[in-house]
C-alpha positions as CSV (number, residue, x, y, z in Angstrom):
1,M,133.1,125.7,27.7
2,R,130.5,127.7,26.0
3,S,132.2,129.7,23.1
4,F,130.5,132.9,21.9
5,R,131.8,135.8,19.6
6,P,130.7,139.2,20.6
7,L,128.7,141.7,18.1
8,A,131.8,144.0,18.5
9,L,134.7,141.3,16.2
10,L,131.7,141.4,13.4
11,V,131.4,145.4,13.5
12,A,135.5,145.6,13.5
13,V,135.5,142.9,10.5
14,T,133.4,144.5,8.2
15,A,135.3,147.8,9.1
16,A,138.7,146.0,8.1
17,L,137.2,144.7,4.9
18,V,136.1,148.0,3.8
19,A,138.9,150.0,4.7
20,C,141.4,147.6,3.3
21,G,139.8,146.1,-0.1
22,P,139.1,143.0,-0.9
23,P,141.3,140.3,1.1
24,R,143.8,138.3,-1.0
25,F,142.7,135.0,-2.6
26,T,144.5,132.0,-4.3
27,E,143.8,129.3,-5.9
28,D,143.0,128.0,-2.9
29,A,140.2,130.2,-1.7
30,A,137.8,126.9,-1.1
31,A,139.9,125.8,1.5
32,L,138.6,129.7,3.2
33,D,137.5,129.1,7.2
34,V,133.7,130.2,6.4
35,A,132.3,130.0,9.9
36,R,133.8,127.4,11.4
37,P,132.5,127.3,15.2
38,D,135.1,128.1,17.8
39,G,136.0,125.5,20.5
40,G,134.0,122.9,19.4
41,G,132.3,121.4,22.4
42,M,129.5,119.9,22.8
43,D,128.7,123.0,25.0
44,S,129.0,125.4,22.2
45,V,126.5,128.1,21.6
46,A,127.7,130.0,19.7
47,S,129.6,130.9,16.4
48,D,131.1,133.1,14.3
49,A,129.1,135.3,12.2
50,T,131.5,136.2,9.2
51,P,134.6,134.3,7.5
52,D,138.1,134.6,8.9
53,V,140.3,136.8,6.8
54,Q,142.8,134.2,6.3
55,L,143.9,132.0,3.1
56,L,144.2,128.8,3.9
57,A,147.3,126.6,2.9
58,E,148.8,130.0,1.2
59,R,152.2,130.0,0.5
60,C,154.4,131.8,3.1
61,L,158.1,132.4,4.3
62,S,156.6,133.5,7.8
63,D,154.3,133.5,10.5
64,N,153.7,137.6,10.0
65,E,152.4,136.6,6.2
66,C,149.7,134.7,7.7
67,D,148.6,136.7,10.4
68,D,144.7,137.6,9.4
69,G,144.8,140.6,12.2
70,L,142.2,138.8,14.4
71,Y,142.4,138.1,18.1
72,C,139.8,135.4,18.8
73,N,140.7,133.5,16.0
74,G,144.4,132.9,17.6
75,R,147.5,133.4,16.0
76,E,148.4,132.1,12.5
77,R,151.5,130.7,11.9
78,C,153.4,129.6,8.7
79,A,153.9,126.1,9.0
80,S,156.4,124.0,6.0
81,G,155.8,127.6,4.1
82,V,152.4,127.3,4.3
83,C,149.5,129.5,6.4
84,A,147.9,127.2,8.9
85,L,144.6,128.1,11.4
86,G,145.6,129.5,15.0
87,T,145.0,128.1,18.3
88,P,141.6,130.4,19.4
89,P,143.1,131.7,23.0
90,C,139.6,131.3,24.8
91,E,138.9,128.0,24.6
92,D,139.2,125.4,27.3
93,S,138.1,121.6,27.8
94,A,136.3,122.6,31.0
95,S,132.4,121.6,30.4
96,C,131.2,123.8,33.3
97,T,133.1,127.2,31.8
98,M,131.4,129.7,29.4
99,N,133.8,131.1,27.3
100,G,134.1,134.7,25.4
101,C,136.4,136.5,23.2
102,D,136.7,140.2,23.3
103,E,137.7,140.6,19.7
104,E,137.6,144.9,20.2
105,N,140.5,144.6,23.3
106,D,141.9,141.2,22.7
107,R,141.1,139.8,26.0
108,C,139.2,136.2,27.3
109,T,136.1,136.2,29.1
110,T,135.3,133.3,30.8
111,V,132.0,132.6,33.4
112,A,131.9,129.8,35.9
113,D,128.3,127.9,36.2
114,H,128.8,126.5,39.0
115,S,125.4,124.6,38.3
116,M,127.1,122.4,36.3
117,C,128.9,120.7,39.3
118,G,125.9,119.8,41.6
119,D,126.0,116.2,42.6
120,R,122.5,116.3,43.3
121,N,123.3,116.1,47.0
122,A,122.7,118.9,49.7
123,C,124.5,118.0,52.3
124,N,128.2,118.0,51.2
125,G,127.7,121.5,50.7
126,I,128.1,123.1,46.8
127,E,130.7,122.3,44.7
128,Q,132.2,124.7,42.9
129,C,133.3,125.1,39.4
130,N,136.9,126.9,38.5
131,P,139.0,124.8,36.2
132,R,142.5,126.6,37.8
133,G,141.2,125.5,41.4
134,A,143.6,122.9,43.7
135,G,142.2,119.2,42.7
136,A,140.1,120.1,40.0
137,D,138.8,117.9,37.6
138,P,140.2,118.6,34.0
139,R,137.3,117.4,32.1
140,T,134.7,119.0,33.9
141,G,136.9,121.9,36.0
142,C,134.6,121.1,39.2
143,T,137.1,121.2,42.7
144,P,136.0,119.1,45.4
145,V,133.8,120.1,48.7
146,R,136.6,122.0,50.8
147,P,135.8,120.9,54.5
148,E,134.7,124.5,55.7
149,N,132.0,124.4,53.0
150,V,130.5,121.4,54.3
151,I,126.7,122.1,55.4
152,D,126.6,122.2,59.8
153,C,122.9,121.7,60.1
154,D,123.4,121.9,64.1
155,D,121.0,124.5,65.1
156,S,122.7,124.7,69.3
157,N,118.8,123.4,70.2
158,N,118.5,120.6,72.4
159,C,115.2,119.7,71.6
160,T,115.9,119.0,68.1
161,I,117.7,115.7,66.4
162,D,119.7,117.8,63.6
163,S,120.2,115.4,60.4
164,C,120.8,116.1,56.9
165,D,118.2,115.2,53.6
166,S,120.2,115.0,50.5
167,T,117.3,116.0,48.7
168,V,116.3,119.0,50.8
169,G,119.9,119.2,53.0
170,C,119.0,120.0,56.9
171,V,116.1,118.6,58.8
172,H,115.4,119.8,62.5
173,S,113.4,116.8,64.1
174,P,111.6,117.0,67.9
175,R,113.4,115.1,69.9
176,D,113.0,111.5,70.4
177,L,116.5,109.7,71.2
178,D,115.1,105.9,71.7
179,G,112.7,106.4,68.4
180,D,109.6,104.9,70.6
181,G,107.4,108.1,69.0
182,F,107.3,109.7,71.2
183,V,108.6,113.4,72.0
184,D,111.1,114.0,75.3
185,R,108.7,115.3,78.1
186,A,111.6,117.9,78.7
187,C,110.5,119.2,75.2
188,T,108.0,120.5,72.4
189,S,106.9,119.0,69.0
190,D,108.6,121.5,67.4
191,G,111.8,122.6,69.2
192,L,110.1,126.0,70.1
193,P,108.6,127.0,73.7
194,S,105.4,127.7,71.8
195,G,105.0,123.7,70.7
196,V,103.3,121.0,72.2
197,P,105.2,119.6,74.7
198,G,106.4,116.3,74.8
199,T,104.5,112.8,76.9
200,D,108.4,111.0,76.7
201,C,108.8,110.4,80.4
202,N,112.2,108.6,79.6
203,D,113.6,109.2,76.3
204,S,116.5,106.8,76.6
205,E,114.4,103.7,77.2
206,P,112.2,102.7,73.8
207,L,110.2,100.6,76.3
208,V,109.0,103.9,78.7
209,Y,106.3,105.9,76.4
210,P,102.8,106.5,77.5
211,G,100.2,103.9,77.4
212,A,103.1,101.2,77.3
213,V,102.3,98.2,79.9
214,E,104.2,98.6,83.5
215,D,106.5,95.9,84.0
216,C,106.1,95.5,88.2
217,F,109.5,94.5,88.9
218,D,112.2,96.7,86.5
219,G,111.9,99.7,88.5
220,R,110.6,101.9,85.9
221,D,107.3,104.2,84.9
222,N,107.1,102.2,81.9
223,N,103.8,104.0,81.6
224,C,104.7,107.7,82.0
225,N,101.7,108.4,84.9
226,S,104.3,109.3,87.3
227,Q,104.0,105.7,89.0
228,A,106.4,103.0,88.9
229,D,105.5,99.0,89.6
230,F,104.1,98.6,92.4
231,F,103.7,102.5,93.4
232,D,101.4,102.0,90.0
233,V,97.8,101.5,91.2
234,A,96.5,100.9,87.9
235,A,99.2,97.7,87.2
236,A,97.6,95.8,90.3
237,C,101.0,94.8,91.0
238,R,101.6,91.8,93.0
239,A,104.4,90.0,94.5
240,T,105.4,86.7,93.7
241,N,108.2,85.6,96.2
242,D,106.3,85.2,99.2
243,T,109.6,82.6,100.4
244,C,112.7,81.7,100.0
245,A,111.7,78.9,97.2
246,T,110.0,82.0,94.9
247,A,113.1,84.5,96.0
248,R,112.9,86.9,92.9
249,L,116.8,87.0,91.4
250,L,117.6,91.3,91.6
251,P,120.0,91.7,87.8
252,G,122.4,93.8,90.3
253,P,122.5,97.1,92.0
254,G,119.5,99.3,91.5
255,T,116.6,101.0,93.2
256,Y,113.3,98.6,92.8
257,N,110.0,99.1,94.3
258,V,107.8,96.3,95.8
259,A,104.3,95.8,97.7
260,L,103.1,93.4,100.4
261,T,99.7,92.5,99.2
262,G,98.9,88.8,99.7
263,V,102.4,88.1,101.3
264,T,102.3,86.0,104.7
265,N,104.9,86.1,107.3
266,N,106.8,83.2,106.9
267,Y,110.8,84.1,108.4
268,T,111.4,85.6,112.3
269,L,113.9,88.0,111.6
270,S,116.2,88.7,114.5
271,C,116.1,92.4,114.5
272,N,111.9,92.8,114.1
273,T,110.3,92.5,117.2
274,A,107.1,93.3,115.8
275,T,105.1,90.8,113.5
276,A,105.1,91.6,109.5
277,N,104.7,89.9,106.3
278,D,107.8,89.6,104.1
279,V,109.3,88.6,100.5
280,V,112.7,87.2,99.6
281,F,115.2,88.5,96.6
282,R,117.9,86.9,95.8
283,F,121.3,88.8,94.0
284,R,124.6,86.9,92.9
285,L,128.2,88.2,93.3
286,D,130.5,87.2,91.0
287,A,133.6,88.4,93.3
288,P,133.7,89.8,96.8
289,Q,131.8,93.1,97.2
290,D,131.0,95.3,99.8
291,V,127.2,95.6,99.7
292,R,124.9,98.3,101.2
293,V,120.9,97.9,101.6
294,T,118.3,100.1,102.2
295,M,114.5,100.5,102.3
296,A,113.1,103.5,102.2
297,S,110.8,103.5,104.9
298,T,109.5,104.7,108.5
299,D,106.8,102.6,108.8
300,T,106.9,100.7,112.4
301,G,107.8,96.8,111.6
302,S,109.8,97.2,108.6
303,A,113.0,95.4,108.4
304,I,115.5,94.1,105.8
305,A,118.1,90.8,106.5
306,V,120.6,89.6,104.4
307,A,121.5,85.8,104.5
308,S,123.6,83.6,103.2
309,S,121.4,80.8,103.1
310,C,117.5,80.3,103.0
311,D,114.8,77.5,103.0
312,M,111.4,77.3,103.4
313,T,111.0,78.6,107.0
314,T,114.3,79.8,107.9
315,I,117.2,81.8,107.3
316,S,120.6,81.9,107.7
317,E,121.3,85.7,108.3
318,R,124.4,87.8,108.0
319,S,122.9,91.2,109.3
320,C,119.5,92.5,110.1
321,G,118.2,96.3,110.4
322,R,114.8,97.6,111.2
323,V,113.0,101.1,111.4
324,T,114.0,102.7,114.9
325,T,113.7,105.9,116.7
326,A,115.7,107.5,119.2
327,G,114.7,110.5,120.9
328,A,113.9,113.0,117.6
329,M,115.8,110.5,115.0
330,T,114.3,107.8,113.1
331,A,116.4,105.6,110.9
332,S,115.2,103.4,108.2
333,P,116.1,99.8,107.7
334,A,119.8,100.0,106.4
335,I,122.5,97.4,106.0
336,F,126.4,97.6,105.3
337,L,127.9,94.4,104.8
338,R,132.2,94.6,103.8
339,A,133.6,92.1,101.5
340,L,130.4,89.9,101.2
341,P,131.9,86.5,99.4
342,A,131.5,85.7,96.1
343,G,127.7,83.6,95.5
344,D,124.4,83.7,96.2
345,H,122.7,85.8,98.9
346,F,119.3,86.2,100.2
347,I,117.4,89.5,101.0
348,V,114.1,89.3,103.3
349,L,112.1,92.7,103.7
350,E,109.1,92.5,105.6
351,A,106.8,95.1,106.9
352,A,103.6,95.2,108.9
353,G,101.8,97.5,105.9
354,A,101.2,96.3,102.5
355,G,103.3,99.3,101.5
356,P,104.2,99.5,98.8
357,Y,108.0,100.5,99.5
358,R,111.4,101.1,97.7
359,F,114.8,99.3,98.3
360,S,117.9,99.9,97.3
361,L,121.0,97.6,96.3
362,R,124.8,98.9,96.3
363,Y,127.7,97.6,95.6
364,E,131.0,98.7,96.5
365,P,134.8,97.7,95.7
366,P,135.5,95.3,98.7
367,T,137.4,96.9,101.7
368,M,139.5,95.5,104.6
369,F,138.5,95.5,108.2
370,P,140.3,98.4,110.1
371,A,141.7,97.0,113.1
372,G,138.4,96.8,115.8
373,D,136.0,96.8,113.6
374,A,135.1,93.3,114.3
375,C,135.6,90.1,116.2
376,P,139.0,88.6,115.7
377,P,140.4,86.6,113.3
378,G,138.5,89.2,111.0
379,S,139.4,92.0,112.1
380,P,142.9,93.2,113.6
381,P,142.1,93.5,117.3
382,A,142.8,97.0,118.8
383,D,144.1,96.4,122.3
384,L,142.9,99.7,125.4
385,A,145.4,100.1,127.1
386,L,144.7,99.7,131.3
387,G,146.1,102.2,133.8
388,A,146.8,101.2,137.1
389,G,145.3,103.5,139.4
390,M,145.6,106.4,136.8
391,P,144.2,106.2,133.1
392,G,146.2,104.2,130.6
393,A,146.6,105.6,126.7
394,A,143.7,107.0,125.2
395,S,141.6,105.1,122.5
396,T,139.4,106.6,119.6
397,V,137.0,104.9,118.0
398,T,136.3,106.2,114.5
399,P,132.7,105.0,113.1
400,T,133.4,106.7,109.9
401,M,135.7,103.6,108.9
402,L,133.8,100.7,110.5
403,G,130.7,98.4,110.2
404,D,127.7,97.9,112.2
405,D,127.9,94.7,113.2
406,F,126.8,94.1,116.7
407,G,123.5,95.3,118.4
408,L,123.9,96.8,121.5
409,A,121.3,96.4,124.1
410,C,121.4,100.1,125.3
411,N,121.2,101.5,121.6
412,P,117.4,101.8,121.1
413,G,118.0,100.3,118.0
414,L,119.3,102.8,115.5
415,P,122.0,100.9,113.1
416,R,125.0,102.6,114.0
417,P,128.6,101.3,112.7
418,D,130.7,99.9,115.9
419,G,134.6,99.7,117.1
420,M,135.9,97.1,119.6
421,L,138.2,97.7,121.8
422,R,139.9,94.6,124.1
423,F,141.9,94.4,127.1
424,S,142.5,91.7,129.6
425,L,143.2,91.0,133.3
426,T,144.9,88.8,135.2
427,D,143.5,88.7,138.7
428,T,140.2,90.4,139.8
429,R,139.9,94.1,139.5
430,N,137.7,97.1,139.0
431,V,137.9,98.8,135.9
432,D,136.3,102.1,135.2
433,L,135.7,102.9,131.5
434,N,136.2,107.4,130.7
435,V,134.5,107.9,127.6
436,S,134.0,111.1,126.2
437,S,132.8,112.4,122.2
438,T,132.1,116.3,121.0
439,T,128.4,115.3,120.0
440,G,125.7,112.8,119.9
441,V,125.0,109.8,122.9
442,N,127.7,107.3,123.5
443,Y,126.8,103.7,123.7
444,V,128.8,101.7,125.3
445,S,128.7,97.6,125.4
446,V,131.4,95.7,127.9
447,R,131.4,92.0,127.4
448,R,133.4,88.7,128.8
449,R,135.0,86.7,126.3
450,G,132.9,84.1,125.5
451,A,133.2,79.9,126.0
452,G,136.2,78.4,124.2
453,G,137.3,81.9,123.6
454,S,134.1,83.3,121.4
455,C,134.2,87.3,120.4
456,P,132.1,88.8,121.4
457,G,130.5,86.5,124.8
458,T,128.3,87.8,127.0
459,Q,127.0,91.2,128.2
460,I,127.6,91.9,131.7
461,R,126.6,96.2,131.2
462,C,125.7,97.9,128.3
463,Q,125.1,102.0,128.7
464,A,124.6,105.0,126.9
465,T,126.6,107.8,127.7
466,P,125.9,111.3,127.1
467,S,128.2,113.2,125.1
468,S,129.2,117.0,126.9
469,A,131.4,115.6,129.6
470,P,133.3,112.7,130.1
471,Y,131.1,109.5,131.3
472,T,132.7,107.1,133.3
473,V,131.3,103.4,133.1
474,S,132.5,101.6,136.4
475,L,132.9,98.0,136.1
476,R,133.4,96.1,139.5
477,D,135.4,93.1,140.5
478,L,135.8,92.0,137.3
479,P,137.8,88.3,137.0
480,A,140.9,87.4,134.9
481,D,139.8,87.2,131.2
482,E,139.7,89.0,128.5
483,Y,136.9,91.7,127.6
484,Y,135.7,94.0,124.8
485,V,134.4,96.9,125.1
486,I,132.2,97.8,122.0
487,I,131.3,101.1,121.0
488,E,128.9,102.9,119.0
489,N,127.8,106.7,118.9
490,S,124.4,108.0,117.7
491,V,126.3,110.4,115.0
492,D,129.4,110.0,112.8
493,A,131.5,111.4,115.9
494,A,135.0,110.0,117.2
495,V,134.7,108.3,120.7
496,T,138.1,108.7,123.1
497,V,138.3,105.8,125.5
498,T,140.6,105.7,128.2
499,A,140.9,102.8,131.5
500,T,141.8,102.8,134.7
501,S,142.2,99.3,137.1
502,S,141.9,99.6,140.7
503,D,142.1,96.7,143.2
504,P,138.5,95.3,144.2
505,S,136.9,97.3,146.6
506,M,135.9,95.3,150.1
507,R,131.7,95.4,149.5
508,A,128.8,95.7,152.1
509,P,126.3,92.9,152.6
510,G,123.9,93.5,149.6
511,D,126.4,95.4,147.6
512,A,127.6,93.0,144.7
513,C,126.9,89.6,143.7
514,R,129.6,88.3,145.9
515,S,128.0,89.4,148.9
516,A,124.6,89.0,148.0
517,I,122.3,88.6,151.1
518,N,121.3,85.0,151.3
519,I,117.5,83.8,152.2
520,P,117.4,80.3,152.6
521,I,114.9,78.6,151.9
522,P,113.9,75.6,154.1
523,A,112.3,72.3,152.5
524,A,109.4,72.2,154.2
525,R,106.0,74.1,152.1
526,P,104.8,77.3,152.7
527,S,107.8,78.9,154.1
528,T,108.7,82.4,154.4
529,Q,111.7,84.2,155.0
530,M,113.3,87.7,154.5
531,G,116.3,89.5,154.5
532,T,117.1,93.3,154.9
533,T,120.1,95.6,153.5
534,D,121.0,99.0,154.7
535,F,121.9,101.2,151.5
536,S,123.4,103.4,152.8
537,A,126.6,101.4,153.1
538,F,126.0,100.8,149.1
539,L,128.5,102.7,146.4
540,A,127.2,104.8,143.5
541,D,126.6,103.6,139.7
542,A,124.7,100.4,140.2
543,D,126.7,97.4,139.4
544,H,124.0,94.8,138.0
545,G,120.7,96.5,137.2
546,V,117.4,95.3,136.8
547,S,116.6,95.4,133.2
548,A,116.7,97.2,129.9
549,S,113.4,98.1,130.2
550,C,113.4,99.6,133.6
551,G,115.3,100.9,136.2
552,S,119.0,102.4,135.7
553,R,118.1,101.0,131.7
554,G,122.1,100.9,131.7
555,M,122.8,104.1,132.3
556,P,123.6,103.5,136.1
557,A,125.4,106.7,137.0
558,G,123.4,108.0,140.5
559,W,122.0,104.8,141.0
560,Y,122.4,102.7,144.1
561,D,121.7,98.5,143.6
562,G,121.3,95.9,146.2
563,V,121.1,92.2,145.6
564,Y,119.7,89.5,147.3
565,S,120.2,85.5,147.0
566,F,118.0,82.5,147.3
567,A,117.8,79.1,146.3
568,I,114.9,76.1,145.9
569,A,115.4,72.5,145.3
570,E,112.3,72.2,143.3
571,E,109.7,73.1,141.1
572,T,107.8,76.1,143.2
573,D,105.4,78.6,143.3
574,V,107.2,81.8,144.8
575,R,105.2,84.8,146.2
576,I,108.0,87.9,146.5
577,V,107.6,91.2,148.7
578,V,109.6,94.3,148.2
579,R,109.0,97.2,150.8
580,P,111.5,100.2,152.0
581,T,112.3,99.6,155.5
582,A,112.6,102.6,158.4
583,G,110.1,104.9,157.2
584,W,112.1,105.1,154.0
585,A,109.8,106.3,150.6
586,P,112.4,105.8,147.8
587,S,111.0,104.9,144.4
588,Y,112.6,101.8,143.7
589,V,112.4,98.8,141.3
590,W,113.2,95.2,141.0
591,G,113.8,92.2,139.5
592,V,114.3,88.4,139.6
593,Q,117.7,87.1,138.2
594,S,118.7,83.7,137.2
595,S,122.4,84.9,137.0
596,C,123.7,87.8,139.0
597,G,124.2,90.9,137.6
598,T,123.2,89.8,134.1
599,P,119.7,91.7,133.1
600,A,119.0,89.4,130.3
601,S,118.1,86.5,132.5
602,L,115.4,88.2,134.1
603,V,112.6,86.7,135.1
604,G,109.2,87.5,134.5
605,R,108.8,91.2,134.4
606,C,110.8,94.2,135.9
607,N,108.5,95.3,138.8
608,T,108.4,99.1,139.6
609,G,107.7,99.9,143.3
610,S,103.7,99.9,143.1
611,A,104.6,96.5,142.5
612,A,106.0,95.2,145.7
613,T,104.3,91.7,145.7
614,V,104.3,89.5,142.5
615,F,103.4,86.1,142.2
616,Y,105.7,83.8,140.0
617,T,104.4,80.5,139.1
618,G,106.4,77.3,138.5
619,L,109.8,78.7,139.2
620,A,112.3,76.1,137.8
621,A,115.0,74.6,141.0
622,G,118.0,76.7,141.0
623,T,119.5,79.7,142.7
624,Y,118.6,83.2,141.8
625,S,119.1,86.4,142.6
626,L,116.8,89.9,143.5
627,V,118.5,93.0,142.5
628,V,116.5,96.0,143.8
629,E,117.5,99.4,142.2
630,T,116.9,103.4,143.5
631,Q,117.9,106.5,142.6
632,T,117.3,108.2,146.2
633,R,120.5,108.0,148.6
634,A,119.6,106.1,151.6
635,A,120.1,107.5,155.3
636,A,121.8,105.2,157.8
637,G,119.6,101.9,158.4
638,Q,117.8,102.7,155.5
639,G,117.1,100.3,153.1
640,F,114.9,97.1,152.0
641,T,113.0,93.8,153.3
642,V,112.8,91.3,151.0
643,T,110.1,88.6,151.6
644,V,110.0,85.3,149.7
645,E,107.3,83.2,150.4
646,A,107.7,79.6,148.6
647,I,104.0,78.0,147.9
648,S,104.0,73.6,147.0
649,P,102.9,73.4,142.9
650,A,101.4,70.3,143.5
651,S,97.7,71.8,142.9
652,R,98.3,73.8,140.5
653,P,96.8,73.4,136.8
654,R,99.2,72.4,134.5
655,E,98.1,75.3,132.2
656,E,99.3,77.6,135.0
657,A,102.8,77.1,134.4
658,C,105.0,77.7,131.3
659,S,105.5,74.0,129.8
660,G,101.3,74.6,129.4
661,L,99.0,71.5,128.6
662,P,99.3,70.1,125.6
663,I,96.4,70.1,122.7
664,P,96.0,67.2,120.7
665,L,95.5,67.1,117.6
666,V,93.8,64.7,115.1
667,A,94.0,63.8,112.2
668,N,90.8,64.8,110.1
669,G,91.4,64.1,106.4
670,A,94.5,65.9,105.5
671,N,94.6,68.1,108.3
672,L,95.5,67.6,112.2
673,E,92.9,69.3,114.3
674,G,92.0,70.1,117.8
675,S,90.9,72.2,120.2
676,Y,90.2,73.2,123.9
677,T,87.9,75.0,126.1
678,F,89.5,76.2,129.4
679,D,87.4,78.6,132.6
680,P,90.2,81.4,134.3
681,R,87.9,81.5,136.8
682,T,89.3,79.5,138.8
683,P,91.5,81.1,142.0
684,A,93.9,80.1,142.8
685,P,95.8,77.9,145.1
686,S,93.5,75.3,144.2
687,G,93.4,77.1,141.0
688,L,95.0,80.0,137.9
689,N,96.6,82.4,139.5
690,P,94.8,85.5,139.4
691,N,98.2,87.6,138.1
692,P,100.2,86.5,135.1
693,D,102.9,85.0,135.0
694,H,104.1,85.5,131.3
695,G,101.7,88.0,129.8
696,T,101.6,88.9,126.3
697,L,102.3,92.1,124.8
698,C,99.3,93.6,123.7
699,G,97.1,92.4,127.3
700,S,98.8,93.1,130.3
701,G,102.8,93.3,129.5
702,G,102.8,91.6,132.8
703,A,100.9,93.9,135.0
704,L,98.6,92.3,137.9
705,G,94.9,92.2,137.2
706,F,95.5,90.1,134.3
707,T,94.9,86.0,134.6
708,D,97.2,83.9,132.2
709,V,96.9,80.6,130.1
710,A,99.8,78.8,128.8
711,F,99.1,75.8,126.5
712,S,101.0,73.8,123.7
713,F,100.5,71.7,120.1
714,T,103.0,70.2,118.3
715,I,103.3,69.0,114.8
716,P,105.2,66.5,112.8
717,D,106.2,68.4,109.7
718,S,105.9,71.9,108.0
719,R,102.3,72.6,108.3
720,Q,100.0,75.6,107.8
721,V,98.8,76.7,110.6
722,T,95.3,78.6,112.3
723,V,94.8,79.2,115.6
724,E,91.6,81.0,116.5
725,L,90.4,82.1,119.6
726,N,86.7,82.5,120.7
727,P,85.8,83.6,124.4
728,T,82.2,81.7,124.6
729,A,80.2,84.7,126.2
730,S,81.0,88.9,127.0
731,G,85.0,88.7,127.8
732,V,88.4,90.3,126.6
733,Y,91.5,88.1,126.0
734,W,95.0,88.4,124.0
735,F,96.7,86.0,122.5
736,E,100.5,84.9,121.6
737,L,102.0,82.0,119.1
738,Q,105.5,81.4,120.9
739,N,107.8,79.0,119.8
740,A,109.4,79.3,123.4
741,C,107.0,79.8,126.5
742,A,107.1,83.5,127.7
743,T,109.3,84.7,124.6
744,N,107.1,86.7,122.8
745,N,109.0,85.8,119.6
746,L,107.1,84.2,117.5
747,A,103.7,85.6,116.0
748,R,101.7,89.3,117.0
749,C,99.5,90.2,119.9
750,Y,95.6,88.8,118.4
751,E,93.2,90.9,120.5
752,A,89.4,89.4,121.5
753,F,86.9,92.0,121.8
754,P,83.0,91.1,123.9
755,R,81.6,89.0,121.0
756,T,78.6,91.1,121.8
757,M,80.5,94.4,119.9
758,P,79.1,94.4,116.2
759,M,81.6,93.9,112.9
760,V,84.5,92.0,114.9
761,A,86.4,89.1,113.7
762,R,87.7,86.5,115.9
763,P,91.9,86.8,116.6
764,Q,93.3,84.1,114.2
765,F,97.0,83.4,113.6
766,S,97.8,81.9,109.9
767,G,101.0,80.9,109.2
768,R,103.4,78.0,108.0
769,L,105.0,76.5,110.6
770,A,108.0,73.9,110.5
771,A,107.6,71.0,112.7
772,G,108.1,71.4,116.3
773,T,105.9,71.9,119.4
774,Y,104.1,75.4,120.1
775,F,103.1,77.7,122.9
776,L,99.6,79.2,122.8
777,V,99.5,82.0,125.9
778,A,96.3,83.7,126.4
779,E,95.2,86.0,129.1
780,T,91.7,87.9,130.6
781,Q,91.5,91.0,132.6
782,T,89.8,90.5,135.8
783,T,86.5,91.8,135.1
784,G,86.4,89.7,131.5
785,R,87.4,86.0,132.8
786,V,84.8,84.1,131.2
787,P,85.5,80.6,129.2
788,A,87.2,80.9,126.1
789,T,87.7,78.2,123.0
790,F,91.3,77.6,121.1
791,T,91.1,75.6,117.7
792,I,93.8,74.6,115.8
793,V,93.9,73.4,112.1
794,A,97.2,72.3,110.8
795,A,97.1,72.0,106.9
796,P,99.6,70.2,105.0
């Protein structure tokens, strides 16, 4: 409190003294309250200017005898017969108030000084002086801050970080949530549109800001130059996970970047025919999960595989996906694995280019295999009802519920979900499958149960069927056994299948494997034999096909095929001529199969009608089928004549056959080295066959007018192998390195141009190979047959 008396009080007292005469004084006049301060607290700033007209200790009988007539000094009272001072009515104990007394109007005045209540903290609101308020401090008169009075610093601007300083109050700082000293790129230096734009591209990561060191493996743009990891050219990132031994452990699901600069080709993926360099990653599952791996690439030769084990030279694949193109659709590599078990797994990523490439790893809760999703017992079987003479109950395959478990030969390579239907035969039957869907292309693969009941077994037919109308896949003379029908669709459309079985029909000579026209080959050499068919009686919808590369291509509707057979008792060179009869001029294709009706058993290449004569070198002893296909309906008596000429192989050079002429490797220090120069100019029969027997992917592909040779070499352990081909003069050569002769499945095809051409490097293979025997197949054109030298170096 701070007490004061207004000037009116002094005037009133003076007037009273004049009007009433002098006061009554007693012997106790010395006790008169002269200039006694009101209140008396530390904050008293004023006092009475006149003496109280009150006799102290004057004897009295009542309070009225003691009243001095003044309000501001309180009401005097008679206590024990003596007048006592009154209590001033306007005083209180609160230090935050300034009190006054209005004598003229007999009332108190109080002024609150809120500044006396401040706690020097600008953030918790303004404290109030209100001695009578709820919770007021009795000493100071100050009341606590109410919640609604606490300061609110939210400026509703997402680009500022709002805080309160106890001295200055609200502070609105530019947004830097990760505290790395750089303002968020989405904001400005002061949070206002007119401010300087921020530069932090990721305001939630303190290690990401302009000028930071780029981490090549964390999937983030660390230095905010809009280029992450291997995409950041300035960072000069290089892959260090070239093999399984150096596989990079991924921290978990996410999107990652990688380039293949400086790595080599170490592994052969089952789904990728291109030769491509590869890198290896590893991920760990603590519990079974559904796993998806996708690669953002449309480059031909890009592929990914997930493997359960991995070493220096081989991987145990669980699934493989590659870049594929079908019509106007191009699919990036993708893998879906259902309920992948806990443990370590490997991702092998390969591409023909250096990249960089982006791939993603995703985990999902494990799901159960729906019926028909995979082979039993991994998935419950879905049975296809066979109707006798009429369609059985329809079965529907819904791709969105299924995984991609099988690769179908008639699918151009698009990774698609597939479903499996099963049916059984107790005797030989014909089976027609009626296949339909609302959209897309349906791929239908029919397989017979494998040895020991294995699933999915040997493929009988793979056929791509349109969705515009129900399409019938006709299967004839199926023996008693269990069969699987695997269905894919080019889009996620449901596919409906109905099946009808019937008794086997009588087949014309040559219309089926069981009625093949036999061409007997006597033991004497040379020997020429022939057989003729009449195609006019043949059934439509080819039963056998030639291969997936030509002819019906797995879609036999409208095709007719005829079958011949011949057997040889020893390895023999064979020349075969296929020509139409009776003035017939159809377009046709043909091929030789080691297993009748199995296009995958094709020997050599699929031949078009223009290649009526083909030379087969070193055909092994056995029985062979020759299948001819045409889409032209034959009239009565029209068909084909097949001529088989068996030639003695005794004089054939060994490099002509697929067994391959061995090139010995001898020690040269730690290396094994060898070379061989061959001359393809010597014609058959004493020398090389002027037409190809095996071919290479980038050379003839098996076309006429090329000469090819085969060599082999053996390494005793894993080695870094370099193979180089050098024509000795101007000439064009192609060569492939193969781990099984004529398979085109180990290394890409290399081309050697004439040495007279400028700036042309020698064709060379370089890579680490496991212990084993390898084959070198080389070929040259008719116009470029010059001697050439193979040089081989196998380093530890």
